[in-house]
Structure formats: structure tokens, C-alpha cells
C-alpha positions in Angstrom: -23.9 44.5 -9.1 -26.6 42.1 -9.6 -27.7 39.4 -6.9 -26.5 35.7 -7.6 -29.1 33.8 -9.5 -30.4 30.8 -7.5 -32.9 28.2 -8.4 -36.3 28.8 -7.3 -36.5 26.0 -4.7 -33.6 27.6 -2.7 -35.3 30.9 -2.7 -38.7 29.5 -1.1 -36.7 27.2 1.0 -34.8 30.5 2.5 -38.0 32.5 2.7 -39.6 29.7 4.9 -42.2 28.3 2.5 -41.0 25.1 3.4 -41.4 25.3 7.0 -45.4 24.7 7.2 -45.1 20.9 7.1 -44.2 21.0 3.3 -40.8 18.8 2.7 -37.9 20.4 0.9 -37.2 19.0 -2.4 -35.5 15.7 -2.6 -32.0 15.8 -4.2 -31.3 12.6 -6.4 -27.7 11.8 -7.2 -27.2 11.4 -10.7 -25.8 8.0 -10.5 -25.8 5.3 -7.7 -24.1 6.2 -4.7 -21.6 3.2 -4.7 -17.5 2.7 -5.0 -16.1 2.0 -8.6 -14.6 -1.2 -9.3 -10.9 0.4 -9.7 -9.3 3.9 -9.0 -7.3 5.7 -11.5 -3.1 4.7 -11.1 -1.9 7.7 -9.7 1.9 8.1 -9.7 3.1 7.5 -5.9 5.4 10.0 -4.5 8.9 9.5 -4.8 10.7 8.9 -1.8 13.7 11.2 -0.7 17.0 10.4 -1.9 19.4 8.7 0.6 23.3 8.7 0.8 23.7 11.8 -1.1 26.2 13.0 1.1 28.4 9.6 1.0 28.1 9.8 -2.8 29.1 13.4 -2.9 32.2 12.5 -1.0 33.0 9.6 -3.0 33.1 11.7 -6.4 35.1 14.6 -4.7 37.8 11.8 -3.5 37.5 10.4 -7.4 38.0 13.9 -8.9 40.7 14.5 -6.7 42.6 11.2 -7.3 41.7 11.5 -11.1 39.1 8.7 -10.9 41.5 6.0 -9.1 39.5 3.7 -6.7 42.5 2.7 -4.7 42.8 5.9 -2.7 39.3 6.4 -2.4 38.2 3.0 -1.0 37.2 4.1 2.4 34.6 6.5 0.6 33.5 3.9 -1.4 33.0 1.4 1.3 31.1 4.2 3.1 28.7 4.8 0.4 28.2 1.0 -0.2 27.2 0.5 3.5 24.9 3.5 3.6 23.2 2.0 0.1 22.9 -1.3 2.0 21.4 0.1 4.9 18.9 2.2 3.0 17.8 -0.7 1.0 17.4 -2.9 4.1 15.3 -0.3 5.9 13.2 0.1 2.6 12.7 -3.8 2.5 11.8 -4.1 6.1 9.2 -1.4 6.0 5.9 -3.1 5.8 4.1 -2.6 2.3 0.5 -2.5 3.7 1.4 0.7 5.8 0.0 4.0 5.1 2.1 6.8 3.5 3.4 9.9 5.3 0.0 11.7 4.5 -2.4 8.9 5.5 -3.3 7.7 2.1 -3.0 4.3 0.5 -1.5 4.0 -2.8 -3.7 3.3 -5.6 -2.3 -0.1 -6.1 -3.3 -1.3 -2.7 -6.7 0.5 -3.0 -7.4 -1.4 -6.2 -6.2 -4.8 -4.5 -8.9 -4.0 -1.7 -11.8 -3.3 -4.3 -10.8 -6.5 -6.0 -11.1 -8.3 -2.7 -14.3 -6.8 -1.6 -16.2 -6.1 -4.8 -19.4 -4.0 -5.0 -22.8 -5.7 -5.1 -24.9 -4.1 -7.7 -27.4 -6.5 -8.0 -29.2 -8.8 -5.8 -30.0 -12.7 -6.5 
């Protein structure tokens, strides 16, 4: 099995030739180190479904009663209450909060980058 081929400067650096007051080669980035003006629009993670049990109970009641609403009024009311509660929680949640993973959504990042643009030249 052959040894991996490294660039010449890596071999000289490891062997100690750079220690005698010689500086290792500078690594120049191919582009300027600056943030871009925008990030790619990634699809945000969908939230988990809510009120699934209430919906399944309501549909089971409909199926038992030949899709008649009157015998299933209590189940329908429970489902609508659950939906209203979930919607209220979703709206009360602040939009600027981080996601569960600690990341900002791409729309928020783009908004911040527009608010604080990169200085690419000096006047």
C-alpha cells in the first residue's frame, strides 16, 4: 500500500525545515472572507402534527354514525377546541426565537443580513 501524497510544503513542515526561523507558507483563501448578502432559502422543518387523537376519535364517531354530525357533537367540539388552542400557542410563540436545534430560519437570516450589509469597499 502506497503512502499518501502530500504537497511538498507539508513534508518540509513536518520534517522541521520551518523551525529554523523560517515561516511556514501562508495559506491564502480563494475569496475574500466576508459574509454573503443572502443565504439559500431552505425549507423549514415542519412542526409536528397536533390534535391527531381528537381527529381520529371524531372520525371514528362519524364512521359509527354514518357520518352524521348530531351524535358526534361532543367529539367535534373537542377537536375544534384543540385546534383553537394549538393555533393560539403557535401565534403566541415569538417569531424571532430560535428553532429547537438553535438555528435561525433562512428568512430571518436574510432579514438580518439586509439590515446589516457587508462593507465591501471604503469611501
